C-alpha positions in Angstrom: -1.0 8.9 6.3 1.7 7.8 3.9 -0.2 4.7 2.9 -4.0 4.3 2.5 -4.0 0.6 3.7 -1.6 -1.3 6.0 -1.9 -5.1 5.8 -0.6 -6.7 9.0 0.5 -10.3 8.4 1.9 -12.4 11.4 4.0 -15.3 10.1 5.8 -18.4 11.4 7.1 -21.0 9.0 5.3 -19.6 5.9 8.1 -19.6 3.4 6.0 -21.9 1.1 3.1 -19.4 1.1 4.5 -15.9 1.5 5.4 -15.3 -2.2 2.0 -16.6 -3.4 0.3 -14.5 -0.8 2.2 -11.3 -1.6 1.7 -11.7 -5.4 -2.0 -12.1 -4.9 -2.1 -9.0 -2.6 -0.2 -7.0 -5.1 -2.4 -8.1 -8.0 -5.6 -7.5 -6.1 -4.7 -4.0 -4.8 -2.9 -2.8 -7.9 -3.3 0.9 -8.3 -4.0 1.5 -4.6 -1.5 2.9 -2.0 -0.8 0.2 0.5 1.9 -1.5 2.6 2.4 -5.1 3.7 3.8 -5.5 7.2 5.2 -9.0 7.8 5.7 -9.7 11.5 7.8 -12.9 11.7 8.5 -14.9 14.8 12.0 -16.0 13.9 10.9 -18.6 11.4 13.7 -21.1 10.8 12.5 -21.7 7.2 13.6 -18.2 6.1 10.1 -16.6 5.8 11.5 -13.2 6.7 14.4 -13.5 4.3 12.1 -14.2 1.4 9.7 -11.4 2.4 12.7 -9.0 2.3 13.7 -10.2 -1.1 10.1 -9.6 -2.3 10.4 -6.1 -1.1 13.2 -5.5 -3.6 10.6 -6.3 -6.3 7.6 -4.4 -4.9 9.1 -1.8 -2.5 6.1 -1.7 -0.1 6.9 -4.6 2.2 8.1 -4.0 5.8 9.5 -6.9 7.7 9.6 -7.0 11.5 11.8 -9.7 12.8 11.0 -10.9 16.3 13.6 -12.9 18.3 11.4 -15.9 19.0 7.9 -17.4 18.7 6.2 -14.8 20.9 2.6 -15.4 19.8 0.0 -14.3 17.3 -1.7 -11.6 19.4 1.5 -9.7 20.2 2.6 -10.1 16.6 -0.5 -8.4 15.4 -0.1 -5.7 18.0 3.5 -5.0 16.9 2.3 -4.8 13.3 -0.4 -2.3 14.1 2.1 -0.2 16.0 4.4 -0.2 12.9 1.6 0.6 10.5 1.4 3.9 8.6 -2.2 4.0 7.4 -5.7 5.1 8.3 -7.0 1.7 7.3 -5.5 -1.5 8.8 -6.1 -5.1 7.8 -5.2 -8.2 9.8 -5.0 -11.5 7.9 -3.0 -14.7 7.7 -0.3 -15.5 5.0 -1.4 -19.1 4.5 -4.1 -18.1 1.9 -7.0 -19.4 4.0 -8.0 -15.7 4.0 -8.5 -14.8 0.3 -6.8 -11.5 -0.6 -9.4 -11.0 -3.4 -11.9 -10.1 -0.7 -10.0 -6.9 0.3 -11.5 -4.6 -2.3 -15.0 -5.5 -1.1 -14.0 -5.0 2.5 -12.5 -1.6 1.6 -15.8 -0.6 0.0 -17.6 -1.3 3.3 -15.1 0.9 5.1 -15.7 3.7 2.6 -19.4 3.4 3.3 -18.9 4.7 6.8 -18.2 1.4 8.6 -15.3 1.6 11.1 -14.8 -2.2 11.2 -15.4 -4.9 8.6 -15.2 -8.6 9.5 -14.7 -11.4 7.0 -17.2 -13.8 8.3 -17.6 -17.6 7.9 -21.1 -17.5 9.6 -23.1 -15.0 7.6 -25.2 -16.0 4.6 -22.9 -17.2 1.8 -19.9 -17.9 4.1 -18.6 -21.3 5.1 -15.7 -23.5 6.1 -14.0 -26.0 3.8 -12.6 -29.3 5.1 -13.1 -29.0 8.8 -13.9 -32.0 10.9 -17.1 -32.1 13.0 -15.0 -31.6 16.1 -13.3 -28.5 14.9 -16.6 -27.0 13.8 -18.1 -27.6 17.2 -15.1 -26.0 18.9 -15.4 -22.9 16.6 -19.1 -22.6 17.2 -18.6 -23.0 20.9 -16.0 -20.3 21.0 -18.4 -18.0 19.2 -21.2 -18.7 21.7 -18.8 -18.2 24.6 -17.8 -14.9 23.3 -21.4 -13.8 22.9 -22.1 -14.9 26.5 -19.1 -13.2 28.1 -18.8 -10.1 25.9 -22.2 -8.4 25.3 -20.8 -6.1 22.6 -20.1 -9.1 20.4 -23.6 -10.4 20.3 -24.6 -8.7 17.1 -21.5 -10.2 15.3 -21.9 -13.6 13.6 -18.1 -14.3 13.6 -16.5 -12.5 16.5 -13.5 -14.9 16.5 -12.6 -14.3 12.8 -8.9 -13.7 12.1 -9.5 -11.7 9.0 -10.8 -8.1 9.5 -10.2 -4.5 8.4 -10.7 -1.4 10.6 -10.0 2.4 10.8 -7.1 3.3 12.9 -9.3 5.3 15.3 -10.9 2.0 16.4 -7.7 1.2 18.4 -6.1 4.6 18.6 -6.5 4.9 22.4 -6.6 1.2 23.1 -3.7 -0.7 24.6 -4.1 -4.1 23.1 -3.2 -6.8 25.6 -4.3 -10.0 23.9 -1.6 -12.6 23.8 -3.7 -15.4 22.3 -5.3 -15.9 18.9 -8.5 -13.9 19.0 -7.5 -10.2 19.1 -10.7 -9.3 17.3 -12.6 -10.1 20.5 -10.6 -7.4 22.4 -11.2 -4.9 19.6 -14.9 -5.6 19.6 -15.1 -5.4 23.4 -13.0 -2.3 23.9 -12.5 -0.5 20.6 -14.0 2.8 19.5 -16.3 2.2 16.6 -19.8 3.4 15.6 -20.7 0.9 12.9 -19.4 -2.4 11.6 -20.2 -4.8 8.8 -19.6 -8.5 8.1 -18.9 -9.8 4.6 -19.1 -13.5 3.8 -16.2 -15.7 2.7 -15.2 -19.3 2.7 -12.4 -20.4 5.0 -10.4 -22.8 2.8 -7.9 -25.5 3.7 -4.2 -24.7 3.8 -2.5 -26.1 0.6 1.2 -25.4 1.4 3.3 -25.4 4.5 
């Protein structure tokens, strides 16, 4: 593969965050071969324009412009299809998913894990600033996933939006998820032998 890591980043209205996000990615992964794939759903704030300008500086950013707000799941799918690496990351641009966790996740991949999930619900993980209602909804979604999808029962955070995987996990899989939790489909139908979870704290959005 031309790049060792592809980072798929779905965006909508993230102009206030995208430069900070990309600078932190570039600093964190300095010295590694990687690409950042920004999949933008026609953000009226110029997110895609700014990402393209940042590519002039870094040279490893690919911007996919979609004609409308078509949904997070399909944006991730389009990004995976456009990726050019053996290892793929899915994460958000709003910095609620810390880029500094990526080297630790990559270490887990190198230790023969096919899938690594950044987890709020393993020891050491957490959520910053959520209301009780939002916490209950999140825990309820996790329990529902465990009930409906037996393959997710060993995973503490099957509805995480921040994860890394080897391409072979989805190579023969036609992803159909149109909603937010594409990880559930990968866990249920993907081809993987081993997975790991690594703790992180989901922080509050500060911009945008």
